[in-house]
C-alpha positions in Angstrom: 92.2 -61.0 -52.6 89.7 -63.3 -53.9 89.9 -65.1 -57.0 87.1 -63.1 -58.6 88.9 -60.0 -57.7 92.3 -61.5 -59.1 90.4 -62.4 -62.3 89.3 -59.1 -62.9 92.1 -57.3 -62.3 94.2 -59.7 -64.8 91.4 -59.0 -67.5 92.2 -55.4 -67.2 96.0 -55.7 -67.3 95.4 -58.2 -70.5 93.4 -55.3 -72.1 96.0 -52.7 -71.5 98.8 -55.0 -72.5 96.8 -55.7 -75.7 96.4 -51.9 -76.7 100.0 -51.3 -75.6 101.0 -54.1 -77.9 98.8 -53.2 -80.8 100.1 -49.5 -80.7 103.7 -50.7 -80.9 103.0 -53.0 -83.9 100.7 -50.3 -85.6 97.7 -52.2 -85.9 95.4 -49.8 -87.7 92.5 -52.4 -88.0 91.6 -52.9 -84.1 90.5 -56.4 -83.8 91.0 -57.3 -87.3 90.8 -61.2 -88.0 93.7 -61.2 -90.9 96.6 -63.0 -90.7 99.3 -60.9 -89.0 103.1 -61.7 -89.9 105.4 -61.6 -86.7 102.9 -62.8 -84.4 104.8 -65.8 -83.2 107.6 -63.4 -82.1 104.9 -61.5 -80.2 103.6 -65.0 -78.5 107.1 -66.0 -77.6 108.1 -62.7 -76.1 104.6 -62.8 -73.8 105.5 -66.3 -73.0 109.0 -65.5 -71.8 107.6 -62.6 -69.6 105.9 -65.3 -67.7 102.4 -65.1 -69.1 100.3 -68.0 -69.7 98.8 -69.3 -73.1 95.2 -68.3 -72.1 96.2 -64.7 -71.3 98.8 -64.5 -74.4 95.7 -65.6 -76.4 93.6 -62.9 -75.2 95.9 -60.2 -75.6 97.1 -61.3 -79.0 93.4 -61.9 -80.3 94.4 -65.6 -81.5 92.8 -69.0 -80.8 94.2 -70.6 -77.6 95.0 -73.7 -79.9 97.2 -71.5 -82.1 99.2 -70.0 -79.3 99.8 -73.4 -77.7 101.0 -74.6 -81.1 103.3 -71.6 -81.5 104.5 -72.4 -78.1 105.6 -75.8 -78.7 109.5 -76.6 -78.6 109.3 -77.8 -82.2 107.8 -74.3 -83.5 110.1 -72.5 -81.3 113.2 -71.3 -83.3 
């Protein structure tokens, strides 16, 4: 597979993961920019599954810098 194909597959999988996660946390306002409680738990869970910060940011709908901040050792509890 080429890098382009892998990127396309990754993007599609990210969408499926995001939709599933939003369904699980009962996010009624799809795409809402309001601050959501417990987002750190989701970020750490996805990181533990081996996803990179960039992918987690796309799935959660958060800025990449925020995801990286949540994953710093001092922020992880």
